[in-house]
C-alpha positions in Angstrom: -17.9 13.8 -16.7 -21.2 14.4 -18.3 -22.8 17.2 -16.1 -23.3 18.7 -12.8 -25.9 17.9 -10.8 -27.5 20.5 -8.2 -28.1 19.1 -4.8 -30.7 16.0 -5.1 -32.2 16.6 -7.9 -31.2 12.9 -9.0 -32.8 10.0 -7.9 -31.1 6.9 -9.1 -34.2 4.3 -9.1 -34.1 0.5 -7.5 -31.2 -1.3 -8.2 -28.9 1.1 -8.3 -26.5 3.3 -6.3 -24.0 6.3 -6.7 -20.4 5.4 -6.7 -18.5 8.5 -5.0 -14.7 8.7 -6.1 -13.3 11.8 -4.8 -14.2 15.5 -3.9 -12.7 18.3 -6.0 -12.4 22.2 -5.5 -12.7 24.6 -8.6 -13.4 21.9 -11.4 -14.6 23.1 -14.4 -16.8 20.2 -15.6 -15.8 20.3 -19.2 -12.3 19.0 -18.0 -13.6 15.6 -17.8 -15.9 15.1 -20.8 -16.8 12.0 -21.6 -14.5 10.2 -18.6 -15.8 6.4 -17.9 -16.0 5.6 -14.3 -16.1 2.0 -12.8 -18.0 -0.6 -15.3 -17.7 2.4 -18.1 -20.4 4.6 -16.6 -20.1 8.0 -17.5 -19.0 10.5 -14.5 -20.7 13.3 -13.8 -20.3 16.0 -10.9 -22.6 16.6 -7.7 -21.8 20.2 -6.6 -23.3 21.6 -3.5 -21.5 24.0 -0.9 -18.1 25.3 -3.6 -17.7 21.6 -3.5 -17.9 19.4 -6.4 -18.4 15.3 -6.0 -17.2 13.2 -8.7 -19.9 10.0 -8.9 -21.6 7.8 -11.3 -24.0 5.1 -11.0 -23.4 1.4 -10.4 -25.4 -1.6 -9.7 -26.2 -2.7 -6.4 -26.0 -6.5 -7.8 -22.4 -5.5 -8.0 -22.0 -2.9 -5.1 -24.7 -3.9 -3.0 -23.0 -4.6 0.9 -22.9 -8.7 0.1 -22.2 -8.6 -3.2 -19.1 -5.7 -2.2 -17.7 -7.8 0.6 -17.3 -10.7 -2.5 -16.2 -8.9 -5.1 -13.8 -7.5 -2.6 -12.0 -10.6 -2.7 -11.6 -10.9 -6.1 -8.1 -9.7 -7.2 -9.2 -9.5 -10.9 -12.4 -7.4 -9.7 -10.5 -5.0 -7.5 -7.8 -4.5 -9.8 -10.1 -3.2 -12.6 -12.3 -1.1 -10.2 -8.9 0.6 -8.4 -7.7 1.4 -12.0 -11.2 3.3 -13.1 -11.1 4.5 -9.8 -8.1 6.2 -10.1 -8.3 7.1 -13.3 -11.1 9.3 -12.5 -9.4 11.0 -9.7 -6.1 11.5 -11.6 -7.8 13.4 -14.4 -9.8 15.4 -12.0 -6.4 15.9 -10.2 -4.7 17.1 -13.0 -6.8 20.5 -13.4 -8.1 21.0 -9.6 -7.7 20.3 -6.2 -8.9 16.8 -5.6 -9.4 14.5 -2.6 -10.1 10.9 -3.3 -12.1 9.0 -1.4 -11.6 5.2 -0.6 -12.4 2.8 -3.5 -16.3 1.4 -3.6 -17.5 4.1 -1.5 -21.1 3.7 -2.5 -24.2 6.2 -1.7 -27.9 5.5 -2.4 -28.1 8.3 -4.4 -27.0 12.2 -5.8 -29.1 13.6 -2.8 -27.2 11.9 -0.4 -23.7 12.9 -2.2 -24.6 16.6 -1.9 -26.3 16.1 1.7 -22.4 14.7 2.8 -20.7 17.6 0.8 -23.1 20.8 2.7 -22.7 18.3 6.0 -18.5 18.0 5.8 -17.5 21.2 3.9 -15.7 22.4 6.2 -13.5 18.9 6.6 -13.0 18.7 3.0 -12.0 22.3 2.6 -9.4 21.3 4.6 -7.9 18.1 3.2 -8.0 20.2 0.2 -6.1 23.1 1.6 -3.4 20.3 2.7 -3.0 18.6 -0.4 -3.5 21.7 -3.0 -0.2 21.6 -5.4 0.8 18.4 -3.9 1.3 14.6 -4.8 1.8 11.6 -3.1 5.0 9.6 -4.0 5.1 5.7 -3.3 8.6 4.2 -1.8 9.3 0.5 -1.5 11.6 -1.3 -0.5 12.9 -4.6 -1.3 15.7 -6.9 0.9 17.5 -10.0 -1.2 16.1 -13.4 0.2 20.0 -14.1 0.4 20.4 -11.0 2.6 18.4 -11.8 4.9 19.6 -15.3 5.4 22.4 -13.4 6.9 25.5 -15.1 4.5 26.0 -17.7 1.9 26.0 -20.5 4.4 23.1 -22.6 3.3 22.9 -23.7 7.4 19.6 -25.7 6.8 20.5 -29.4 6.5 22.6 -32.1 8.5 25.6 -33.0 6.4 26.5 -36.6 6.0 28.4 -38.2 8.3 29.4 -42.3 9.1 28.5 -40.7 12.9 25.9 -42.7 14.7 23.4 -40.1 15.9 22.4 -42.7 18.6 23.8 -45.2 20.8 26.6 -45.5 23.0 29.3 -42.6 22.9 32.0 -43.5 21.3 34.5 -43.2 23.7 37.3 -46.3 24.7 40.0 -47.8 23.5 39.2 -47.0 19.8 37.6 -43.2 20.3 39.4 -40.5 18.5 41.4 -37.6 19.6 39.2 -36.8 22.5 39.0 -39.7 24.2 39.8 -39.0 27.9 38.8 -35.6 27.9 35.4 -34.0 27.0 33.3 -35.9 24.9 33.4 -34.5 20.8 29.6 -33.3 20.0 27.7 -35.8 18.4 26.5 -34.8 14.8 22.7 -34.3 15.8 24.3 -31.6 18.5 26.2 -30.1 15.8 22.9 -30.0 13.8 21.2 -28.2 16.2 24.1 -25.7 16.6 24.1 -24.9 12.7 20.4 -24.2 12.9 20.9 -22.1 16.1 23.3 -20.0 14.1 21.0 -20.0 11.5 18.8 -18.5 13.5 20.7 -15.9 14.9 22.3 -14.5 11.3 18.5 -14.4 10.0 17.4 -12.3 13.1 20.4 -10.5 12.7 19.8 -9.8 8.9 16.4 -8.9 9.7 17.5 -6.4 12.4 20.2 -4.3 10.1 17.4 -4.5 7.3 14.9 -3.1 9.5 17.2 -0.3 10.5 18.2 0.3 7.0 14.7 1.0 5.7 13.7 3.2 9.1 17.3 5.5 8.0 15.6 5.5 4.3 12.4 6.8 6.0 13.6 9.0 8.0 16.0 10.4 5.3 12.8 10.7 2.8 10.7 12.5 5.4 12.8 15.1 5.5 12.3 15.7 2.2 8.2 15.3 2.4 5.5 17.8 3.9 3.9 14.3 5.3 4.5 10.7 5.4 2.5 7.8 5.6 3.5 4.1 6.5 1.4 0.9 4.9 1.6 -2.6 5.9 3.7 -4.8 3.6 2.1 -5.7 0.1 0.8 -8.6 -0.4 3.2 -10.7 -3.1 0.7 -11.4 -5.1 0.1 -7.8 -5.9 3.6 -6.5 -6.0 4.9 -9.9 -8.0 8.2 -9.1 -6.2 10.0 -12.3 -4.7 12.4 -10.2 -2.0 11.2 -9.5 0.9 9.2 -6.0 1.4 11.1 -3.9 4.5 9.4 -0.8 3.5 6.0 0.6 2.1 5.5 3.9 2.7 3.8 7.3 1.4 5.2 11.1 1.3 3.1 13.9 0.2 5.4 16.4 -1.7 5.1 20.2 -2.7 5.8 20.1 -6.8 9.4 21.6 -5.9 10.6 18.7 -3.5 10.4 16.0 -6.0 13.7 16.1 -7.6 15.8 16.1 -4.2 13.7 13.5 -3.0 14.0 11.5 -6.1 17.7 11.9 -5.6 17.5 10.9 -2.0 15.6 7.5 -2.9 17.9 7.2 -5.6 21.3 7.4 -3.4 19.5 5.2 -1.1 19.1 2.5 -3.5 22.7 2.7 -4.9 24.2 2.6 -1.5 22.5 -0.6 0.5 23.6 -3.9 -0.9 21.1 -6.7 -1.2 18.4 -3.6 -0.7 16.6 -2.4 -4.0 14.4 0.8 -3.5 11.1 1.2 -5.8 9.6 5.0 -6.7 6.1 5.4 -8.1 4.2 8.6 -8.4 3.2 11.5 -9.0 0.1 10.0 -7.4 -3.5 11.6 -6.6 -2.9 12.3 -2.5 -4.7 8.9 -1.3 -2.8 8.4 1.7 -3.4 11.5 3.1 -7.6 11.5 3.4 -8.2 10.2 5.9 -9.7 13.0 7.8 -11.8 13.9 4.7 -13.5 10.1 5.0 -17.0 10.9 4.9 -19.2 9.7 7.9 -21.8 7.1 7.1 -25.2 7.0 7.9 -27.5 4.0 7.7 -28.3 3.1 3.8 -24.5 4.3 2.8 -21.7 1.4 2.0 
């Protein structure tokens, strides 16, 4: 952070806007000296109402409404922006309670940011009270693809056979042991039966995996202050071949972390075909909904 700007004194001028990373309470500006934000821009503080907003200047050519919509579809751009965003928030959170805001939260200038702090100070105070002295931990669980197939039966193909799939029912003088009784199932019927059995096995395996994921989540929740479910992560981002059956975040007091990690490790050890991945500690990204600043025309 290169300095602190008091309420509404800095105008970033045409062609630029202000990127907001998060809001801190009791932050010493010197703690972030030299910090760089998105695009390498220096980070500064905007102070109002006893809070400090962490911001940097960005070009509207990259962060204007239309450009932002396009850039958010670019995974490389998104990853670089997310890393820079996280670095700023993480650095602040190491020294003071910090509520991160969503990636690519844009305001027209420092004055508008200061207005938000003043108007929504009570909301930020509530969320800072919630996250103070706490950190977020992420847990993802992946089911092995073989486990979700429900066994080792390849189950998909039509087995080689010399029996015709069409034509007269092969009963008669040269029929096999089923002659005179119920007709034997043809290869086509057998194939459909195998496919039906395969679907049942997969459904049962998927149901078991979901039950296991729910049990793991319930156990972990008992060791956390709060928890949030997230949608399954895009495999292009996770880089994992297994099916993600749990993607959740947990807010922990510092002293809860050892017990929480032990429970997560035990779950991974006792569940065959299920891999449990734990990451953290992180700034409490998943627990800031109540602190999301309200928007007005001109904000992005």
